Every structure is written in C-alpha cells, then in structure tokens.
RODO-2510 file (C-alpha; in nm, 4 decimals, decimal comma):
residues 123
     n   res          X          Y          Z
     1     e    -1,1464     0,9204     0,0628
     2     v    -0,7743     0,8658     0,1254
     3     k    -0,7126     0,5460     0,3232
     4     c    -0,3360     0,5564     0,3789
     5     a    -0,0248     0,7672     0,3132
     6     a     0,3424     0,6722     0,3427
     7     f     0,6833     0,8212     0,2647
     8     s     0,9407     0,6135     0,0771
     9     p     1,2589     0,5206     0,2672
    10     s     1,4577     0,7675     0,0555
    11     g     1,2108     1,0443     0,1409
    12     e     1,1864     1,1201    -0,2299
    13     y     0,8271     0,9975    -0,2648
    14     l     0,4961     1,0175    -0,0835
    15     a     0,2309     0,7607    -0,1787
    16     t    -0,1408     0,7641    -0,1029
    17     c    -0,4211     0,5175    -0,1678
    18     s    -0,7948     0,5600    -0,1655
    19     r    -1,1412     0,4207    -0,2111
    20     d    -1,1416     0,5130    -0,5799
    21     k    -0,9092     0,2125    -0,6466
    22     s    -0,6069     0,4343    -0,7105
    23     v    -0,2548     0,4753    -0,5767
    24     w    -0,0961     0,8189    -0,6202
    25     i     0,2784     0,8817    -0,6045
    26     f     0,4151     1,2304    -0,5410
    27     e     0,7755     1,3510    -0,5645
    28     t     0,8850     1,5632    -0,2718
    29     d     1,1517     1,8294    -0,2410
    30     t     1,3273     2,0122     0,0408
    31     n     1,0704     2,2949     0,0350
    32     f     0,7879     2,0494     0,1103
    33     e     0,6496     2,0885    -0,2401
    34     y     0,4743     1,7843    -0,3861
    35     e     0,4235     1,6957    -0,7513
    36     c     0,2128     1,4003    -0,8650
    37     v     0,4289     1,1756    -1,0834
    38     a     0,1962     0,8754    -1,1174
    39     v    -0,1639     0,7692    -1,0697
    40     l    -0,1733     0,3895    -1,0622
    41     q    -0,5033     0,2162    -1,1290
    42     s    -0,4557    -0,1603    -1,1499
    43     h    -0,6687    -0,2519    -0,8477
    44     t    -1,0338    -0,3386    -0,9152
    45     q    -1,1613    -0,2457    -0,5666
    46     d    -1,0775     0,0043    -0,2888
    47     v    -0,7102     0,0170    -0,1915
    48     k    -0,6903    -0,0399     0,1837
    49     m    -0,3262     0,0347     0,2687
    50     l     0,0223     0,0672     0,1286
    51     r     0,3749     0,0117     0,2504
    52     w     0,7181     0,0900     0,1057
    53     h     0,9971    -0,1660     0,1088
    54     p     1,2244    -0,0588     0,3978
    55     s     1,5331     0,0032     0,1832
    56     q     1,4093     0,0379    -0,1765
    57     d     1,1714     0,2657    -0,3612
    58     v     0,9324    -0,0242    -0,4222
    59     l     0,5722     0,0136    -0,3095
    60     f     0,3227    -0,2549    -0,2045
    61     s    -0,0543    -0,1943    -0,1962
    62     c    -0,3285    -0,4069    -0,0388
    63     s    -0,6852    -0,4057    -0,1625
    64     y    -1,0428    -0,5174    -0,1219
    65     d    -0,9868    -0,7003    -0,4539
    66     d    -0,7962    -0,9672    -0,2520
    67     t    -0,4587    -0,8789    -0,4069
    68     i    -0,1259    -0,7220    -0,3216
    69     k     0,0302    -0,5152    -0,6003
    70     v     0,4031    -0,4451    -0,6207
    71     w     0,4850    -0,1105    -0,7853
    72     g     0,8197     0,0180    -0,9024
    73     p     0,9792     0,2854    -1,1166
    74     d     0,9891     0,2165    -1,4889
    75     g     1,1995     0,4909    -1,6443
    76     d     1,0121     0,8163    -1,5824
    77     d     0,6918     0,6317    -1,4947
    78     w     0,5694     0,3745    -1,2416
    79     s     0,4144     0,0370    -1,3176
    80     c     0,2806    -0,2750    -1,1518
    81     k     0,5706    -0,5206    -1,1384
    82     e     0,3774    -0,8077    -0,9816
    83     t     0,0323    -0,9014    -0,8534
    84     l     0,0100    -1,1441    -0,5611
    85     a    -0,3358    -1,3032    -0,5678
    86     v    -0,3351    -1,5754    -0,3046
    87     h    -0,5675    -1,4443    -0,0358
    88     e    -0,9371    -1,5296    -0,0696
    89     s    -1,0677    -1,2023     0,0738
    90     t    -0,9650    -0,8423     0,1460
    91     v    -0,5965    -0,7953     0,2240
    92     w    -0,5900    -0,5683     0,5287
    93     c    -0,2242    -0,5122     0,6048
    94     l     0,1356    -0,5808     0,5073
    95     a     0,4475    -0,5572     0,7264
    96     f     0,8163    -0,6085     0,6477
    97     d     1,0795    -0,7627     0,8704
    98     p     1,3549    -0,5123     0,9673
    99     c     1,5873    -0,6257     0,6852
   100     g     1,3206    -0,6219     0,4152
   101     t     1,3845    -0,9841     0,3217
   102     r     1,0371    -1,1067     0,4196
   103     f     0,6945    -0,9576     0,4636
   104     a     0,3693    -1,0747     0,6146
   105     t     0,0158    -1,0087     0,4946
   106     c    -0,3115    -1,0563     0,6771
   107     s    -0,6522    -1,0948     0,5233
   108     d    -1,0214    -1,1076     0,5963
   109     d    -0,9946    -1,4757     0,4954
   110     r    -0,8447    -1,5267     0,8456
   111     t    -0,4960    -1,6086     0,7202
   112     i    -0,1526    -1,4596     0,7673
   113     r     0,0992    -1,5308     0,4949
   114     v     0,4740    -1,4813     0,5191
   115     w     0,6433    -1,4058     0,1887
   116     a     1,0101    -1,4392     0,0956
   117     p     1,1875    -1,3434    -0,2285
   118     g     1,0720    -1,5728    -0,5068
   119     s     0,7698    -1,6918    -0,3080
   120     e     0,4529    -1,6893    -0,5169
   121     t     0,2048    -1,8090    -0,2554
   122     g     0,3403    -1,7131     0,0847
   123     a     0,3612    -1,9677     0,3626
***
C-alpha cells in the first residue's frame, strides 16, 4: 500500500513510500516514462510520508519507527545521509519553510519540533 508520492523540485525524480517500510525513487523523463533507480529500506516500520527539500534533490521520510530519514544521491545510488530519532512516537508529517532553511515535524507523541541546519534535536 503506497502512502505518499512526491516529485523532486527539479522534476527529475518521483519518490513513493509504503507500508512495506520502503522508499522508492524513480527517474522521470519528458515522455512520462519512469525508471526505478533506488529502493531504500532503512526504516523498521511503515513509512508514513515523504517530502523533498524545496530547492535540492534531498528527500526526507517520516515513519512509524519514530524517525525521520534524510536521503540523498551517492554517486549513481541513493543512501541514508542522516537519521533524526528524537520523537517518541510515529512521525506523521514534515513541512519546510519557503526558503528550505528550517522544517517542522509533528508526531503522535504530541510534539512539534522545528529543525534548523545543524540541529540534532529540533526545538
């Protein structure tokens, strides 16, 4: 069951996430053809939603495993660049400010955290 889908800001990628704990990244072309370039499986529970950084091809995923994963290109592949594990329950959503310098997350633990570059715990 696919939970969320989102295009990257460049339009080059389409990402999906699902209940099977995976994030899939597809390359797109002008003929609306899609080719899977990565299946990312670092989450330990269902992946609830995902969001691209507003100006970079960097992907964030939120999960029932209480974490946010940050994914980025690594040569011809994709990898998890960082895991943010501060929430105490399911992370439901993530939203960026218009400039992409901060983002907020909300969780089933009844908290909202605002993250800035270099922040490891949110505020």
